[in-house]
C-alpha positions as CSV (number, residue, x, y, z in Angstrom):
1,M,0.0,0.0,0.0
2,N,1.2,3.5,-0.6
3,V,0.9,6.8,1.3
4,E,-2.8,7.1,0.5
5,F,-3.6,4.2,2.8
6,H,-0.8,4.2,5.3
7,Y,-1.0,7.9,6.1
8,Y,-4.3,9.5,4.9
9,M,-6.7,6.5,5.3
10,T,-5.0,5.3,8.5
11,Y,-5.4,8.7,10.0
12,L,-9.1,8.7,9.2
13,I,-9.5,5.1,10.5
14,A,-7.7,6.0,13.7
15,T,-9.8,9.1,14.4
16,R,-13.1,7.2,13.8
17,A,-11.8,4.4,16.1
18,G,-11.6,6.9,19.0
19,F,-8.0,8.3,18.9
20,T,-7.5,12.1,19.1
21,P,-6.3,13.9,16.0
22,K,-2.8,14.3,17.6
23,D,-2.5,10.6,18.5
24,A,-4.0,9.5,15.2
25,H,-1.4,11.6,13.4
26,T,1.4,9.8,15.3
27,I,-0.1,6.5,14.4
28,A,-0.6,7.4,10.7
29,Y,2.8,9.1,10.3
30,S,4.5,6.0,11.9
31,C,2.6,3.8,9.5
32,E,3.8,5.6,6.4
33,Y,7.3,6.3,7.8
34,I,8.0,2.6,7.5
35,D,8.3,3.2,3.8
36,E,10.4,6.3,4.2
37,N,12.9,4.9,6.7
38,E,15.1,3.3,4.2
39,Q,18.5,4.9,4.6
40,P,20.6,3.3,7.5
41,T,21.8,6.1,9.7
42,I,24.4,6.3,12.4
43,V,24.2,9.3,14.6
44,N,27.3,10.5,16.5
45,K,29.4,7.8,14.8
46,G,32.5,6.9,16.7
47,L,31.4,8.6,19.9
48,A,30.2,7.1,23.2
49,A,26.6,8.1,22.4
50,E,26.6,6.5,18.9
51,Y,23.1,5.5,17.8
52,S,22.0,3.4,14.8
53,S,18.6,3.5,13.1
54,T,16.5,0.4,12.4
55,Q,16.0,0.0,8.6
56,T,12.3,-0.7,7.8
57,Q,12.3,-0.4,4.0
58,A,14.7,-1.2,1.1
59,C,13.4,-0.1,-2.4
60,D,16.5,1.7,-3.6
61,A,19.2,-0.7,-4.9
62,D,21.8,1.0,-2.6
63,Y,20.0,0.1,0.5
64,I,18.9,-3.5,-0.1
65,P,20.5,-5.7,2.7
66,E,23.1,-8.1,1.5
67,T,22.2,-11.1,3.5
68,L,19.0,-13.2,3.4
69,G,18.6,-12.7,7.2
70,D,18.8,-9.0,7.0
71,R,16.3,-8.9,4.1
72,A,13.9,-11.0,6.2
73,K,14.3,-8.5,9.0
74,V,13.1,-5.8,6.7
75,Y,10.7,-7.4,4.2
76,S,9.1,-10.3,6.1
77,V,8.8,-8.3,9.3
78,F,7.5,-5.0,8.0
79,H,5.9,-5.6,4.6
80,F,5.3,-9.3,3.8
81,I,4.3,-11.1,7.0
82,P,4.3,-14.8,6.3
83,G,0.9,-16.4,6.7
84,Y,-0.7,-19.7,5.8
85,P,-3.3,-20.5,3.1
86,S,-6.2,-22.1,5.0
87,S,-7.9,-23.8,2.0
88,G,-5.3,-24.7,-0.5
89,S,-3.4,-22.6,-3.0
90,P,-5.2,-19.8,-5.0
91,R,-2.6,-20.3,-7.8
92,T,-3.1,-22.1,-11.1
93,D,0.1,-24.2,-10.4
94,G,-1.0,-25.1,-6.9
95,K,2.2,-23.9,-5.4
96,T,2.4,-22.7,-1.8
97,S,5.1,-21.1,0.4
98,L,5.6,-20.8,4.1
99,L,6.7,-17.2,3.5
100,N,3.6,-16.3,1.5
101,T,1.7,-13.3,2.6
102,T,-2.0,-14.0,3.4
103,P,-4.5,-11.3,4.4
104,N,-5.3,-11.0,8.1
105,S,-3.2,-14.1,8.9
106,Q,-2.9,-15.4,12.4
107,N,0.8,-14.3,12.4
108,A,-0.2,-10.7,11.4
109,Q,-2.9,-10.6,14.0
110,E,-0.5,-11.8,16.7
111,I,2.2,-9.3,15.8
112,F,-0.4,-6.5,15.7
113,S,-1.9,-7.5,19.0
114,K,1.6,-7.4,20.6
115,A,2.0,-3.9,19.4
116,L,-1.5,-2.8,20.5
117,A,-0.8,-4.1,24.0
118,T,2.1,-1.7,24.4
119,K,-0.2,1.3,23.9
120,N,2.9,2.9,22.2
121,L,1.5,5.0,19.3
122,Y,4.6,4.5,17.3
123,R,4.5,0.8,17.7
124,I,0.8,0.8,16.8
125,G,1.5,2.7,13.6
126,I,4.4,0.5,12.7
127,A,2.4,-2.7,13.2
128,A,-0.6,-1.2,11.3
129,H,1.6,-1.0,8.2
130,G,2.5,-4.7,8.1
131,Y,-1.0,-5.7,9.1
132,A,-2.6,-3.7,6.3
133,D,0.0,-4.8,3.8
134,T,-1.2,-8.4,4.2
135,W,-4.1,-7.5,2.0
136,A,-2.1,-5.5,-0.6
137,H,0.8,-7.9,-0.7
138,Q,-1.0,-11.2,-0.5
139,N,0.4,-14.0,-2.7
140,F,3.9,-12.6,-2.6
141,E,6.7,-13.3,-0.2
142,G,9.4,-11.0,1.1
143,Q,12.4,-12.8,-0.5
144,A,13.7,-13.2,-4.0
145,S,11.9,-16.3,-5.2
146,E,10.4,-17.8,-8.3
147,F,7.2,-17.9,-6.2
148,N,6.8,-14.1,-6.9
149,Q,7.3,-14.4,-10.7
150,I,4.4,-13.2,-12.8
151,F,6.1,-12.8,-16.2
152,G,8.7,-15.5,-16.0
153,V,12.4,-15.9,-15.3
154,D,14.6,-12.8,-15.7
155,F,11.8,-10.6,-16.8
156,L,13.0,-7.5,-14.9
157,K,16.7,-8.1,-14.8
158,P,17.4,-5.7,-17.8
159,L,15.5,-3.0,-15.9
160,K,17.1,-3.4,-12.5
161,K,20.4,-2.2,-11.0
162,W,20.3,-5.3,-8.7
163,D,19.9,-9.0,-9.4
164,L,16.7,-9.4,-7.4
165,P,13.8,-9.2,-9.9
166,D,11.7,-11.7,-8.0
167,L,11.7,-9.8,-4.7
168,G,8.3,-9.1,-3.3
169,H,5.8,-7.7,-5.9
170,A,8.5,-6.2,-8.2
171,E,7.1,-8.0,-11.2
172,A,3.7,-6.5,-10.5
173,F,5.3,-3.1,-10.3
174,C,3.4,-0.7,-8.0
175,H,-0.1,-2.1,-9.0
176,P,-0.7,-3.9,-5.7
177,D,-0.2,-0.6,-3.8
178,Y,-2.7,1.6,-5.6
179,P,-6.1,1.9,-4.0
180,A,-8.2,2.3,-7.1
181,T,-6.4,0.0,-9.5
182,I,-7.7,-3.2,-11.1
183,W,-4.9,-5.3,-12.4
184,T,-4.1,-8.9,-13.4
185,D,-2.1,-11.5,-11.5
186,S,-1.7,-14.3,-14.0
187,R,-0.5,-16.7,-11.3
188,L,-3.9,-16.9,-9.8
189,K,-7.1,-18.8,-10.6
190,E,-9.1,-15.6,-10.1
191,S,-6.6,-13.4,-11.9
192,E,-8.4,-10.0,-11.9
193,I,-7.5,-8.1,-8.7
194,D,-9.7,-5.2,-7.6
195,N,-7.6,-3.2,-5.1
196,K,-10.5,-1.2,-3.9
197,V,-12.1,-4.3,-2.5
198,R,-8.9,-5.4,-0.8
199,F,-8.2,-1.9,0.6
200,L,-11.7,-1.5,2.1
201,D,-11.5,-4.9,3.7
202,A,-8.1,-3.9,5.2
203,A,-9.6,-0.6,6.4
204,G,-12.5,-2.4,8.1
205,N,-10.2,-4.9,9.9
206,L,-7.8,-2.2,10.9
207,F,-10.6,-0.1,12.3
208,W,-11.8,-3.1,14.5
209,Q,-8.3,-3.5,15.8
210,L,-7.8,0.2,16.6
211,A,-11.3,0.7,18.1
212,G,-10.6,-2.2,20.5
213,C,-7.3,-0.5,21.5
214,A,-8.8,2.9,21.9
215,G,-11.7,1.6,24.0
216,K,-14.0,4.5,23.3
217,L,-16.8,2.8,21.4
218,S,-19.3,0.2,22.5
219,S,-19.7,-3.0,20.4
220,A,-22.8,-1.6,18.7
221,Q,-21.0,1.7,18.0
222,I,-18.0,-0.1,16.5
223,E,-20.1,-1.9,14.0
224,D,-22.2,1.2,13.1
225,T,-19.1,3.4,12.8
226,R,-17.3,0.8,10.8
227,S,-20.1,0.7,8.2
228,K,-20.1,4.5,7.9
229,L,-16.3,4.6,7.7
230,I,-16.2,2.1,4.9
231,A,-18.9,4.0,3.0
232,D,-16.9,7.3,3.3
233,L,-13.6,5.6,2.2
234,D,-15.4,4.0,-0.7
235,T,-16.6,7.4,-1.9
236,A,-13.2,9.0,-1.3
237,I,-11.3,6.3,-3.3
238,G,-13.8,6.8,-6.1
239,E,-13.7,5.4,-9.5
240,R,-11.2,3.0,-11.1
241,D,-7.8,4.5,-11.7
242,D,-5.3,1.9,-13.1
243,G,-2.5,4.4,-13.7
244,N,-2.9,6.1,-10.3
245,D,-3.3,9.3,-12.2
246,Y,-5.9,10.8,-9.8
247,A,-4.1,10.3,-6.5
248,D,-4.1,14.1,-5.8
249,A,-7.9,14.2,-6.1
250,R,-8.3,11.3,-3.8
251,I,-6.0,12.8,-1.2
252,A,-8.0,16.0,-1.3
253,R,-11.1,14.0,-0.5
254,Y,-9.3,12.3,2.5
255,V,-8.3,15.7,3.8
256,A,-11.9,17.0,3.4
257,L,-13.1,14.0,5.5
258,S,-10.5,14.8,8.2
259,Q,-12.2,18.2,8.7
260,K,-15.5,16.6,9.6
261,S,-16.3,16.4,13.4
262,E,-16.6,12.6,13.3
263,Y,-13.0,12.4,12.0
264,G,-11.6,14.8,14.6
265,G,-12.5,18.1,12.9
266,V,-8.8,19.0,12.3
267,Q,-7.5,19.4,8.7
268,L,-4.9,16.7,8.1
269,E,-1.6,18.2,6.8
270,P,0.1,16.7,3.8
271,F,2.6,14.0,4.6
272,Q,6.1,15.5,5.1
273,R,8.8,13.4,3.6
274,Q,12.5,13.5,4.4
275,D,13.0,17.2,3.6
276,G,10.4,18.3,6.2
277,G,9.6,15.3,8.3
278,W,10.7,13.6,11.5
279,R,14.3,12.9,10.4
280,V,15.3,16.4,9.5
281,I,13.8,17.8,12.7
282,A,16.0,15.5,14.8
283,I,19.2,15.2,12.9
284,D,21.8,17.4,11.3
285,D,23.6,16.0,8.2
286,M,27.0,17.5,8.0
287,A,29.9,17.0,5.5
288,P,33.3,16.4,7.0
289,A,35.9,19.2,6.8
290,G,37.0,19.9,3.2
291,D,33.8,18.5,1.7
292,E,31.3,21.2,2.6
293,E,29.6,21.1,-0.8
294,R,28.4,17.5,-0.4
295,M,24.6,17.4,-0.4
296,A,22.8,16.1,2.7
297,D,20.9,13.4,0.9
298,T,24.0,11.6,-0.5
299,T,24.8,9.6,2.5
300,A,24.9,6.1,1.2
301,D,28.7,6.2,0.8
302,G,29.1,6.9,4.5
303,K,30.9,10.2,4.0
304,M,28.2,12.3,5.7
305,D,28.3,12.8,9.5
306,H,25.0,12.8,11.5
307,F,24.5,14.6,14.8
308,W,21.5,15.3,17.0
309,K,20.2,18.8,16.6
310,D,19.5,18.8,20.3
311,S,21.9,16.5,22.1
312,Q,20.1,16.9,25.4
313,N,16.6,16.2,24.3
314,Y,16.9,13.9,21.3
315,T,15.1,11.0,23.0
316,S,11.9,13.0,22.9
317,T,12.0,13.5,19.1
318,D,9.6,11.6,17.0
319,W,12.4,10.1,14.9
320,Y,14.2,8.6,17.9
321,Q,11.0,7.2,19.4
322,F,10.0,5.8,16.0
323,Q,13.4,4.0,15.7
324,E,13.2,2.6,19.2
325,A,9.6,1.4,18.5
326,A,10.8,-0.2,15.2
327,R,13.6,-2.0,17.0
328,E,11.2,-3.4,19.6
329,H,8.7,-4.3,16.9
330,Q,11.3,-6.2,14.9
331,I,12.4,-8.2,17.9
332,D,8.8,-9.2,18.8
333,A,7.8,-10.0,15.2
334,I,10.9,-12.2,14.7
335,A,10.1,-14.1,17.9
336,I,6.5,-14.7,16.8
337,L,7.5,-15.8,13.3
338,T,10.3,-18.0,14.5
339,A,7.9,-19.8,16.8
340,S,5.2,-20.2,14.2
341,V,6.9,-20.6,10.8
342,P,9.1,-23.7,10.3
343,A,12.6,-22.8,9.3
344,F,12.1,-19.0,9.8
345,K,15.0,-19.0,12.3
346,D,17.2,-20.5,9.6
347,L,16.2,-17.6,7.3
348,I,16.9,-15.0,9.9
349,E,20.3,-16.5,10.3
350,G,20.9,-16.2,6.6
351,K,20.3,-19.7,5.4
352,S,18.5,-20.3,2.2
353,L,15.3,-22.3,2.5
354,S,14.8,-25.4,0.3
355,V,11.8,-25.8,-2.1
356,D,10.4,-28.3,0.4
357,E,10.8,-26.0,3.3
358,R,9.1,-23.1,1.4
359,Q,6.2,-25.3,0.3
360,S,5.6,-27.3,3.5
361,L,2.3,-26.4,5.2
362,Q,3.0,-28.3,8.4
363,L,2.3,-25.9,11.3
């Protein structure tokens, strides 16, 4: 899912669930920031107070982790939570995989429940991202695998800077993440995918989870409010848009909803990316002496130095609290998946899984 769901719709879902606009914003920003938090960052490198970020995304070739274990810690934990098909394979070839993402899986629910129990808004937003992605990313796994191939072997290699064309939904491009798109997944028996149906189902389930956590609505209110929320989101998403050409118009409709009293009555501000978001508020990116002209966003080569803007109060910044929450979430999710998914521990340790291990459905 893209920023439309993870930030704008998640905010609307959270406010309807009973969270204040301020708390809903923290949840929604954390939810989307999972996709923004790609660049590994070391603050105060070499000093006693050195601090390392927790990578939660890897789309850029420069930031894809080198080992299978580190990839699993990013992709399988935050974007492609392994689940189990309950009634056979939906694929025409009948293949299955222990790492396959399935919507609203038991693993995803358990990981989300763990986060909700902490009452930490950053943890809740982080967990909401992976939970919602089980709908958008279903039938893909978070490793480079033939299981993910839609167009066949080596289809994307000429277009990629890295040799991982079968990673996640790369061969489906961004189609699974667009809320109004209808696209074709040729691997499946029912190959036409209507994302709007998937996204609204995800929204309804996310609402139930958040409403239970907020504890502001009765059982009857939850069901009634959920129905109204889904109707509003249905209208806001609007008509089919396969090319995602009308995203700005949809976002304007989400923002209009945020101003209604039932959604908190506060206009939701546009999502602020790296140039104006949590990271830039917390950290100064500085070039070493003699290299003052280096741009602040060219840090992949390790030549930039990073320092806290406020060395006394950095622990209160959203960026720091997000990083701590992401680290805790990663630890908890790995523990849950290691206990429930055969051979997941081997994957985390960097060992390749055999075809039999990927396709085994023994729980």
